[in-house]
C-alpha positions in Angstrom: -15.5 -2.4 -9.1 -12.7 -4.3 -7.4 -10.6 -2.9 -4.6 -7.6 -2.8 -7.0 -9.6 -1.0 -9.6 -11.0 1.5 -7.1 -7.4 2.2 -5.9 -6.4 2.9 -9.5 -9.0 5.6 -9.9 -8.4 7.6 -6.8 -4.7 8.2 -6.9 -2.4 10.0 -9.3 0.3 8.3 -11.3 0.8 4.5 -11.8 -0.9 2.0 -9.5 1.2 -0.3 -7.4 2.2 -3.0 -9.9 2.4 -6.7 -9.3 5.0 -9.2 -10.3 3.7 -12.7 -11.2 6.2 -15.5 -11.6 4.9 -18.1 -14.1 7.0 -21.3 -13.6 7.0 -24.9 -14.8 8.7 -27.4 -17.0 9.5 -26.6 -20.7 6.4 -27.1 -22.9 4.1 -27.1 -19.9 2.0 -24.5 -21.6 3.3 -21.4 -19.8 3.5 -19.0 -22.8 0.1 -20.0 -24.1 -1.4 -19.6 -20.7 0.4 -16.2 -20.2 -1.0 -14.8 -23.5 -4.5 -16.0 -22.7 -4.3 -14.6 -19.2 -3.1 -11.2 -20.4 -5.8 -11.0 -23.0 -8.5 -11.9 -20.5 -7.3 -9.4 -17.9 -7.1 -6.6 -20.4 -10.6 -7.3 -21.8 -12.5 -8.2 -18.6 -10.8 -6.0 -16.0 -9.1 -3.2 -18.0 -5.7 -4.0 -16.5 -2.4 -3.1 -18.1 -0.6 -6.4 -18.5 2.9 -7.1 -19.7 4.2 -10.6 -20.4 8.0 -10.9 -20.2 8.9 -14.1 -21.9 12.5 -15.0 -21.2 12.6 -17.1 -24.4 11.9 -13.9 -26.4 14.6 -11.8 -24.7 17.4 -14.1 -23.7 19.7 -15.0 -26.6 19.5 -18.4 -28.2 23.3 -18.6 -28.8 26.4 -16.9 -27.5 27.6 -13.7 -29.2 30.3 -15.5 -31.2 27.5 -17.3 -33.2 28.9 -20.7 -32.5 25.4 -22.1 -32.5 25.5 -23.8 -29.1 23.3 -22.8 -26.2 25.0 -20.7 -23.5 26.5 -22.7 -20.6 24.7 -22.6 -17.2 27.1 -20.0 -15.8 26.3 -17.6 -18.7 22.6 -18.3 -18.4 22.7 -17.1 -14.8 24.5 -13.9 -15.9 22.0 -13.3 -18.6 19.0 -13.8 -16.3 20.5 -11.3 -13.8 21.1 -8.9 -16.7 17.4 -9.2 -17.6 16.4 -8.5 -14.0 18.5 -5.4 -14.1 16.5 -4.2 -17.2 13.2 -5.1 -15.4 14.3 -3.0 -12.5 14.9 0.0 -14.8 11.3 -0.3 -15.8 10.0 -0.7 -12.3 11.8 2.5 -11.2 9.9 4.4 -13.9 6.6 2.7 -12.8 7.1 3.6 -9.1 8.9 6.9 -9.4 8.0 8.3 -12.8 10.4 9.9 -15.2 12.2 8.5 -18.2 13.9 5.1 -18.7 17.2 4.8 -20.6 19.6 2.0 -21.1 21.8 1.3 -18.0 25.6 1.2 -18.3 27.4 -1.8 -19.8 24.4 -3.5 -21.3 24.1 -6.4 -23.7 22.7 -4.2 -26.5 20.8 -6.9 -28.4 19.1 -8.0 -25.2 18.2 -4.5 -24.2 16.6 -3.9 -27.6 14.6 -7.1 -27.3 13.5 -6.1 -23.9 12.4 -2.6 -25.1 10.6 -4.2 -28.1 8.7 -6.5 -25.7 7.5 -3.5 -23.7 6.6 -1.4 -26.7 4.7 -4.2 -28.4 2.5 -4.5 -25.4 1.9 -0.7 -25.2 3.8 -0.3 -21.9 6.3 2.3 -23.0 6.7 4.9 -25.7 9.9 6.5 -27.0 10.6 10.2 -26.3 12.9 12.5 -28.2 16.3 13.0 -26.5 19.5 14.4 -27.9 21.7 12.3 -25.7 20.2 8.8 -26.0 17.0 6.8 -26.6 14.6 7.3 -23.7 11.2 5.9 -22.9 8.3 6.8 -20.7 5.2 4.9 -19.6 2.4 4.7 -22.1 -0.9 6.4 -21.2 -2.6 3.0 -21.1 -0.4 2.1 -18.1 -0.9 5.1 -15.9 -3.6 5.0 -13.3 -4.7 1.4 -13.7 -3.7 -1.9 -12.2 -0.4 -3.1 -13.8 0.6 -6.8 -13.8 3.9 -8.0 -15.1 4.0 -11.8 -15.9 7.5 -13.3 -16.0 7.3 -16.3 -18.2 10.2 -18.8 -17.7 10.9 -22.2 -16.1 12.1 -20.7 -12.8 12.8 -24.3 -11.6 15.0 -23.3 -8.7 13.5 -21.5 -5.7 16.5 -19.1 -5.8 15.5 -17.9 -9.3 12.0 -17.0 -8.0 13.4 -15.4 -4.9 15.4 -12.9 -6.9 12.1 -11.6 -8.3 10.5 -11.5 -4.8 13.5 -9.4 -3.7 12.6 -6.9 -6.4 9.0 -6.9 -5.3 10.2 -6.3 -1.7 12.6 -3.6 -2.7 10.0 -1.5 -4.5 6.9 -2.6 -2.3 5.2 -4.3 -5.2 2.6 -7.1 -5.3 4.1 -10.6 -5.8 2.6 -14.0 -6.6 3.5 -17.3 -8.3 1.6 -19.5 -10.7 3.0 -23.0 -11.2 1.8 -25.0 -14.2 1.9 -28.6 -13.2 2.1 -30.7 -16.4 3.0 -34.4 -16.6 6.6 -35.0 -17.9 5.4 -37.2 -20.7 3.0 -34.5 -22.0 5.8 -31.9 -21.9 8.1 -34.2 -23.9 5.3 -34.8 -26.5 4.7 -31.1 -26.9 8.4 -30.4 -27.1 8.8 -32.6 -30.1 6.2 -30.6 -32.0 8.0 -27.3 -31.3 9.9 -25.5 -34.0 12.7 -24.8 -31.5 12.7 -28.0 -29.4 14.6 -28.2 -26.1 16.8 -31.4 -25.8 14.7 -34.1 -24.1 17.5 -34.7 -21.6 17.2 -31.1 -20.4 13.5 -31.6 -19.7 14.2 -34.9 -17.9 16.9 -33.2 -15.8 14.8 -30.2 -15.0 11.9 -32.5 -14.0 14.2 -34.1 -11.3 15.6 -30.8 -10.1 12.5 -28.5 -10.1 11.6 -27.0 -6.8 7.9 -26.3 -6.8 6.5 -23.4 -4.7 6.3 -24.4 -1.1 4.2 -21.9 0.9 4.3 -24.1 4.0 8.1 -23.9 4.1 8.8 -20.5 2.6 6.7 -17.6 3.9 7.5 -15.4 0.8 5.8 -18.1 -1.4 2.4 -17.9 0.5 0.6 -16.3 -2.5 1.1 -19.2 -4.9 -1.3 -21.2 -6.9 -0.9 -24.5 -8.9 -2.6 -24.9 -12.2 -3.1 -28.3 -13.7 -2.0 -28.3 -17.3 -3.3 -28.9 -19.9 -6.8 -28.7 -18.2 -7.7 -25.3 -16.8 -11.3 -25.0 -15.6 -13.4 -21.9 -15.1 -13.0 -22.2 -11.3 -9.2 -22.4 -11.7 -9.3 -19.3 -13.9 -11.3 -17.4 -11.3 -8.9 -18.6 -8.6 -6.0 -17.3 -10.6 -7.7 -13.9 -10.8 -8.2 -14.0 -7.0 -4.5 -14.7 -6.5 -3.5 -11.8 -8.7 -6.0 -9.4 -7.0 -4.5 -10.5 -3.6 -1.0 -9.6 -4.9 -2.0 -6.2 -6.2 -4.0 -5.3 -3.0 -1.2 -6.5 -0.7 2.2 -5.3 -1.9 5.3 -6.8 -0.2 6.5 -4.6 2.6 10.0 -3.2 2.4 11.9 -4.0 5.6 13.4 -0.8 7.1 17.1 -0.4 7.0 17.4 2.2 9.8 17.2 0.0 12.9 18.0 2.8 15.3 14.5 4.2 14.6 12.8 1.0 15.6 13.7 1.2 19.3 14.8 3.9 21.7 18.5 3.3 22.4 20.4 5.1 25.2 23.6 5.1 23.1 24.5 5.4 19.5 25.3 2.1 17.9 28.6 1.3 16.2 28.7 -0.2 12.8 29.1 -3.8 14.1 26.4 -3.5 16.7 24.0 -1.9 14.2 24.6 -4.7 11.7 24.0 -7.4 14.5 20.8 -5.6 15.6 19.7 -5.3 12.1 20.0 -9.1 11.6 18.2 -9.7 14.9 15.2 -7.5 13.8 15.1 -9.1 10.4 15.0 -12.6 11.9 12.2 -11.5 14.2 10.3 -10.0 11.3 10.9 -13.2 9.2 9.6 -15.4 12.1 6.5 -13.2 12.4 5.9 -13.4 8.7 6.3 -17.2 8.7 3.8 -17.5 11.6 1.3 -15.2 9.9 1.8 -16.9 6.5 1.3 -20.4 7.9 -2.1 -19.5 9.4 -3.2 -17.5 6.3 -2.1 -20.4 4.1 -4.2 -22.9 6.0 -7.2 -20.7 6.0 -6.7 -19.9 2.3 -6.5 -23.6 1.4 -9.6 -24.4 3.4 -11.6 -21.6 1.8 -10.4 -22.6 -1.7 -11.7 -26.2 -1.0 -15.0 -24.8 0.2 -15.4 -22.6 -2.9 -14.5 -25.5 -5.2 -17.0 -27.8 -3.5 -19.7 -25.1 -3.6 -19.2 -24.6 -7.3 -19.5 -28.3 -7.9 -22.8 -28.4 -6.0 -24.0 -25.4 -8.1 -23.2 -27.2 -11.3 -25.0 -30.3 -10.1 -28.1 -28.1 -9.5 -27.8 -27.0 -13.1 -27.5 -23.3 -12.4 -27.3 -21.3 -15.6 -23.7 -20.7 -16.9 -23.9 -16.9 -16.5 -25.2 -17.3 -12.9 -22.4 -19.8 -12.3 -19.8 -17.2 -13.3 -21.4 -14.5 -11.1 -21.6 -17.0 -8.2 -17.9 -17.8 -8.5 -17.0 -14.2 -8.6 -19.0 -13.5 -5.4 -17.5 -16.4 -3.6 -14.0 -15.5 -4.5 -14.6 -11.9 -3.5 -16.0 -13.1 -0.2 -12.9 -15.3 0.3 -10.5 -12.4 -0.5 -12.4 -10.3 2.1 -12.1 -12.9 4.8 -8.3 -13.3 4.1 -7.8 -9.6 4.2 -9.8 -9.2 7.5 -7.6 -12.0 9.0 -4.5 -10.4 7.7 -5.3 -6.9 9.0 -7.8 -7.3 11.8 -6.0 -10.1 13.6 -2.5 -9.0 12.7 -1.3 -8.7 16.3 -2.4 -12.3 17.1 -1.2 -14.2 14.0 2.0 -15.3 15.7 0.0 -17.1 18.3 -2.1 -19.9 16.7 -4.0 -20.6 19.9 -5.7 -17.2 19.7 -6.7 -17.6 16.1 -9.3 -20.4 15.8 -9.3 -21.4 12.1 -12.5 -23.4 12.5 -14.3 -20.2 13.6 -13.1 -18.5 10.4 -14.3 -21.3 8.2 -17.7 -21.5 10.0 -18.2 -17.8 9.6 -17.3 -18.0 5.9 -19.7 -20.9 5.3 -22.6 -19.0 6.9 -22.1 -16.1 4.5 -21.5 -18.5 1.6 -24.8 -20.1 2.3 -26.6 -16.8 2.1 -25.0 -16.1 -1.3 -25.9 -19.7 -2.5 -29.5 -19.2 -1.4 -29.8 -16.2 -3.6 -28.7 -18.1 -6.7 -30.9 -21.2 -5.9 -33.8 -18.8 -5.6 -33.1 -17.5 -9.1 -33.0 -21.1 -10.4 -36.3 -22.0 -9.0 
């Protein structure tokens, strides 16, 4: 049983959910990947998974039926409207109660959003005299819940809006980027029933801002998937990223700065705002320092696991044992990262006190013990 699954069985109500941003060019294979991922997580891990495909909820044409796609300014408004609907669902997930339509909604979009949730057994309608209301389905309560947001998300700012939701409600957050060659996307697009204009894909290919964990601390839990190929190791690494997100929800930064330090006088509004910004900058700097070290260790451990799996394949270890080995190694990696995140938390801002080579060496020692067990089985 994983840590996330264990947490789901020993608490009342819904588990802390995770938001997964799935991004990439049009026709990169995001929707196909999202459906396969959801099916695998439901079957193999018993998670509740919801895929929110923006293509299925956002309107194809403006309300006047003119037939043209909405202009960029309207797309931004529609995307923010959809995030508002998502937040309604998250409030029910985190606090319980019933969900009803917010004020001043785009009715067709809301209905498509609700249909998306109902079709995936996430909500069920309840009888109400006033208006249509919905509650969480039993399949969602007391089990890990992952919401996969399927869209291009080609600007960093688009993804950051989702991260802000995760931070507001202390949810898990991660990003999966499908890296697909432009020519492959164009070829696939031509075969689609509803093709995107090729110039749109070309333009998006020039403008896309890929996840950059080294620059943006909030993107540290990101993973790039090479499309169309997706190996078994990549599939297991994706699961590891998702587990990390569920087990490490984003912390909500406190608003009440007066409680952070003992102050001899009561702060005025301006002083409080300035002190709040100062604390937030300090917190951001700390997160960036921590994330940079964690990212370097994570990348090194990923390379070690990948190389170990290659060696195991070369030794012709049986497929079932290969899968078990990969799961053990990824579980070991997740444990090391969590120990580093929690046990050395006070020292993460000072790289000289955190010797990454020692972490890698310790990981390799435990990895070799695991490998020996599987080589013994083989021989």
